[in-house]
C-alpha positions as CSV (number, residue, x, y, z in Angstrom):
1,M,0.0,0.0,0.0
2,T,2.8,2.4,0.9
3,L,4.7,1.5,-2.3
4,L,1.6,2.3,-4.4
5,A,1.1,5.5,-2.5
6,N,4.7,6.6,-3.1
7,E,4.4,5.7,-6.8
8,D,1.2,7.8,-7.1
9,L,2.9,10.7,-5.4
10,T,6.0,10.4,-7.7
11,H,3.8,10.3,-10.7
12,A,1.8,13.3,-9.6
13,L,4.9,15.3,-8.8
14,A,6.4,14.4,-12.2
15,G,3.5,16.3,-13.8
16,I,4.1,19.5,-11.9
17,P,6.3,22.0,-13.7
18,I,9.7,22.6,-12.0
19,D,9.1,26.4,-11.8
20,L,5.9,25.8,-9.8
21,L,7.7,23.6,-7.4
22,A,10.4,26.2,-7.0
23,T,7.8,28.9,-6.5
24,L,5.9,26.9,-3.9
25,A,9.1,26.0,-2.0
26,S,10.3,29.6,-2.0
27,T,6.9,31.1,-1.1
28,G,6.4,28.5,1.6
29,T,9.8,29.3,3.1
30,I,9.2,33.0,3.1
31,L,5.7,32.7,4.4
32,L,6.7,30.3,7.1
33,T,9.5,32.6,8.2
34,A,7.1,35.5,8.3
35,V,4.5,33.5,10.3
36,L,7.2,32.5,12.9
37,V,8.3,36.2,13.2
38,E,4.6,37.2,13.7
39,K,4.1,34.5,16.3
40,C,7.0,35.8,18.4
41,A,5.7,39.4,18.4
42,I,2.9,40.9,20.4
43,H,-0.3,40.6,18.3
44,A,-2.4,43.6,17.5
45,R,-5.5,41.4,17.6
46,R,-6.2,37.8,18.6
47,P,-4.9,35.4,15.8
48,S,-7.4,33.5,13.7
49,P,-5.9,30.2,12.6
50,A,-9.0,29.4,10.4
51,D,-8.7,32.6,8.4
52,A,-4.9,32.1,8.1
53,W,-5.3,28.5,6.9
54,F,-7.9,29.6,4.3
55,N,-5.4,32.2,2.9
56,V,-2.6,29.6,2.8
57,R,-4.7,27.2,0.8
58,Y,-5.8,30.0,-1.6
59,T,-2.1,30.9,-2.0
60,V,-1.2,27.4,-3.2
61,V,-4.1,27.6,-5.8
62,L,-3.1,31.1,-6.8
63,L,0.6,30.1,-7.5
64,A,-0.5,27.1,-9.5
65,L,-2.8,29.2,-11.6
66,M,-0.1,31.8,-12.2
67,A,2.3,29.2,-13.2
68,A,-0.2,27.7,-15.7
69,L,-1.1,31.1,-17.1
70,R,2.5,32.5,-17.2
71,P,3.2,31.6,-20.9
72,A,0.0,33.4,-22.0
73,A,0.9,36.3,-19.7
74,L,4.2,36.9,-21.4
75,V,2.7,37.4,-24.9
76,L,1.6,41.0,-24.3
77,P,4.8,42.2,-22.6
78,L,6.8,40.7,-25.5
79,M,4.6,42.6,-28.0
80,L,5.0,45.8,-26.1
81,T,8.7,45.4,-25.9
82,R,9.0,44.8,-29.7
83,A,6.8,47.8,-30.4
84,L,8.2,50.3,-27.9
85,G,11.7,48.9,-27.3
86,A,13.3,48.0,-24.1
87,G,15.7,49.9,-21.7
88,L,14.9,53.4,-23.0
89,I,16.8,54.9,-20.0
90,G,20.2,53.5,-19.2
91,F,22.7,54.0,-16.3
92,N,26.4,54.3,-16.0
93,R,28.5,51.4,-15.0
94,G,29.9,51.0,-11.5
95,V,28.6,51.4,-8.0
96,T,27.2,54.9,-8.6
97,G,25.2,53.8,-11.7
98,W,24.0,50.7,-9.8
99,C,22.7,52.8,-6.9
100,C,21.0,55.3,-9.2
101,A,19.3,52.5,-11.1
102,F,18.2,50.9,-7.8
103,I,16.7,54.1,-6.5
104,A,15.0,54.9,-9.9
105,V,13.5,51.4,-10.3
106,L,12.4,51.3,-6.6
107,V,10.7,54.8,-6.7
108,V,9.0,54.3,-10.1
109,T,7.8,50.8,-9.2
110,D,6.3,52.1,-6.0
111,L,4.6,55.0,-7.9
112,L,3.1,52.5,-10.4
113,E,1.9,50.3,-7.5
114,Y,0.3,53.4,-5.9
115,L,-1.4,54.4,-9.1
116,F,-2.6,50.9,-9.9
117,H,-4.0,50.6,-6.3
118,R,-5.9,53.9,-6.7
119,A,-7.3,52.6,-10.0
120,Q,-8.4,49.4,-8.2
121,H,-10.6,51.6,-5.9
122,E,-11.6,54.0,-8.7
123,F,-12.9,51.7,-11.4
124,S,-15.7,49.3,-10.7
125,F,-14.3,46.3,-12.8
126,L,-11.0,46.5,-10.9
127,W,-12.6,47.0,-7.5
128,K,-14.8,43.9,-7.9
129,M,-11.5,41.9,-8.0
130,H,-9.6,43.9,-5.4
131,E,-12.6,43.6,-3.1
132,F,-11.6,40.0,-2.5
133,H,-8.4,41.2,-0.8
134,H,-10.5,43.6,1.4
135,S,-13.0,40.9,2.3
136,A,-10.7,39.4,4.9
137,N,-12.1,40.0,8.3
138,H,-8.7,39.2,10.0
139,F,-5.4,41.0,9.3
140,D,-2.2,38.9,9.4
141,V,0.7,38.0,7.2
142,T,-1.1,35.4,5.1
143,L,-3.2,38.3,3.7
144,S,-0.1,39.1,1.6
145,Y,-1.1,36.5,-1.0
146,R,-4.9,37.0,-0.8
147,H,-5.3,38.7,-4.2
148,F,-7.8,37.7,-6.9
149,W,-5.9,35.6,-9.4
150,L,-7.0,37.7,-12.5
151,E,-5.8,40.8,-10.7
152,S,-2.4,39.3,-10.2
153,L,-2.3,38.3,-13.8
154,L,-3.1,41.9,-14.9
155,K,-0.2,43.3,-12.9
156,T,2.2,40.7,-14.3
157,T,1.1,41.4,-17.8
158,L,0.6,45.2,-17.8
159,L,2.3,46.8,-14.8
160,Y,5.7,45.2,-14.2
161,P,6.8,45.0,-17.8
162,L,6.7,48.9,-18.0
163,I,9.8,49.0,-15.8
164,G,11.7,46.9,-18.3
165,I,10.6,49.1,-21.1
166,V,11.6,52.3,-19.4
167,F,14.8,51.3,-17.7
168,K,17.9,49.3,-18.7
169,V,19.1,48.2,-15.3
170,P,22.4,46.7,-14.3
171,A,22.4,43.1,-13.1
172,G,21.0,42.5,-9.7
173,V,18.9,45.7,-9.5
174,A,15.6,44.1,-10.4
175,M,16.2,41.3,-7.9
176,A,17.2,43.7,-5.1
177,V,14.1,45.8,-5.7
178,G,12.0,42.7,-5.8
179,V,13.4,41.5,-2.4
180,I,12.6,44.9,-0.9
181,F,8.9,44.8,-2.0
182,L,8.6,41.1,-1.1
183,V,9.7,41.8,2.5
184,N,7.5,44.9,2.6
185,H,4.4,43.0,1.4
186,H,4.8,40.5,4.3
187,F,5.8,43.1,6.9
188,G,2.9,45.4,5.9
189,H,0.3,42.7,6.6
190,M,1.6,41.4,9.9
191,D,-0.6,41.1,12.9
192,I,1.8,42.8,15.3
193,R,1.4,45.6,17.9
194,F,3.7,48.0,16.2
195,S,2.8,51.7,16.6
196,P,5.9,53.9,15.9
197,R,5.7,57.5,17.1
198,R,8.8,58.6,15.2
199,F,9.5,58.0,11.5
200,G,6.0,56.4,11.2
201,L,5.6,57.9,7.8
202,L,9.0,57.0,6.4
203,I,7.9,53.6,5.1
204,S,4.6,51.8,5.2
205,H,4.1,49.5,8.2
206,P,1.3,47.2,9.6
207,Q,-0.6,49.8,11.5
208,Y,-0.4,52.2,8.6
209,H,-1.7,49.7,6.1
210,R,-4.2,48.3,8.5
211,L,-6.1,51.6,8.3
212,H,-6.5,51.0,4.5
213,H,-8.3,47.7,5.3
214,S,-10.5,49.4,8.0
215,R,-14.2,48.8,7.9
216,H,-14.9,52.2,9.5
217,E,-16.1,54.8,7.0
218,N,-13.8,57.6,8.1
219,H,-10.9,55.5,7.1
220,Y,-12.1,54.5,3.6
221,N,-9.8,55.2,0.6
222,K,-6.7,56.2,2.6
223,N,-3.1,54.9,2.8
224,F,-2.8,53.4,-0.7
225,C,0.9,53.3,-0.8
226,D,2.9,50.1,-1.2
227,L,6.2,51.1,0.3
228,L,6.5,54.9,0.5
229,P,3.8,57.0,2.3
230,V,5.1,60.1,0.4
231,W,2.7,59.2,-2.5
232,D,-0.2,59.3,-0.1
233,L,1.1,62.7,1.2
234,V,1.5,64.1,-2.4
235,F,-1.9,62.9,-3.6
236,G,-3.8,63.7,-0.5
237,T,-4.7,60.1,0.6
238,L,-2.6,60.0,3.8
239,L,-4.2,59.1,7.1
240,R,-1.8,58.9,10.1
241,P,-2.9,56.2,12.6
242,K,-3.3,57.3,16.2
243,H,-1.0,55.8,18.7
244,D,-1.9,52.3,19.6
245,E,-4.8,52.3,17.1
246,F,-5.6,48.9,15.6
247,V,-8.9,49.0,13.8
248,D,-11.3,46.3,12.7
249,V,-10.9,45.2,9.1
250,G,-13.0,43.8,6.3
251,L,-15.9,45.0,4.1
252,H,-18.6,47.1,5.5
253,S,-21.1,44.3,4.7
254,G,-19.0,41.7,6.4
255,D,-19.1,39.5,3.2
256,T,-16.2,37.1,2.8
257,P,-15.8,33.9,0.8
258,R,-16.2,30.6,2.7
259,T,-14.7,28.2,0.2
260,L,-12.0,28.2,-2.4
261,A,-14.6,28.0,-5.2
262,Q,-16.2,31.2,-3.9
263,A,-12.8,32.9,-3.7
264,L,-11.8,31.9,-7.3
265,T,-15.1,33.3,-8.6
266,W,-15.5,36.2,-6.2
267,P,-16.2,39.1,-8.6
268,W,-19.0,37.2,-10.4
269,R,-20.4,35.3,-7.4
270,H,-20.4,38.4,-5.1
271,N,-21.9,40.6,-7.8
272,L,-24.8,38.1,-8.4
273,Q,-25.3,37.8,-4.7
274,A,-25.6,41.6,-4.3
275,L,-28.1,41.7,-7.2
276,K,-30.2,39.0,-5.6
277,T,-30.2,40.5,-2.1
278,G,-30.5,44.1,-3.3
279,H,-27.4,45.0,-1.3
280,A,-25.6,48.1,-2.7
281,S,-21.9,48.5,-1.8
282,N,-21.1,51.7,0.0
283,A,-18.0,53.7,0.9
284,Q,-15.0,51.3,1.0
285,E,-17.1,49.0,-1.2
286,M,-17.5,51.7,-3.9
287,P,-14.9,53.2,-6.1
288,V,-13.2,56.4,-5.0
289,G,-15.3,59.5,-5.7
290,K,-18.5,57.5,-6.2
291,E,-19.5,57.2,-2.6
């Protein structure tokens, strides 16, 4: 029986692409590390293992879908690169050029992330997808991967390739910037009691981003930044959290998917449910400026 089970497992694993296995392994390692760090810290709110486990299971499905759709997702970036060219802005060689490239790519990437995030709250068809991320009623590090799969595909196809079209970066710059954002994505969603009094607006942190997920109306459509709160300051969307303020999160309606099938079909399922019940989204559940 054990031999047959092992043979079945080997056969199943042989059909999984190597890149998917590598992605699952790396993501699992990073997420596990972040969860352990979170567990050692003082929690902002009581942990919810059930919500965290749901997000972990969704993450596995999301990564599998992204791996399967990656070949199709590369078609449009390749077409744009051929049409517009690649590396329109270059940098000098050496340490100075590398540092300039790093700063430029980091800042421009963060600006694109901010603008795309604003668009997700501005346009209804994007909000219906992004709403899934906001539907979590508990805030912890596993929320980092709770993004609707089509939304992730759009960013991979349309947003990130723009950096390669604009900049010709030295080796290692893209990886270094990617690591910064990866760490920030995990840190920004941690369930930790971290309430800095000084330098609290230097970079985004869990308390700052938690306000963006708030279900309280006076917090809606604030703190959109990914890494640098300066964008919220410049565009008038900054809301500084009060000391030791850790708000309730989730949609105003309290709606949240209960199964993976509901999560994978969230925009359509939730829209149909709203039509049947006559429930109209409000404030956080409506695009910016249409409240």
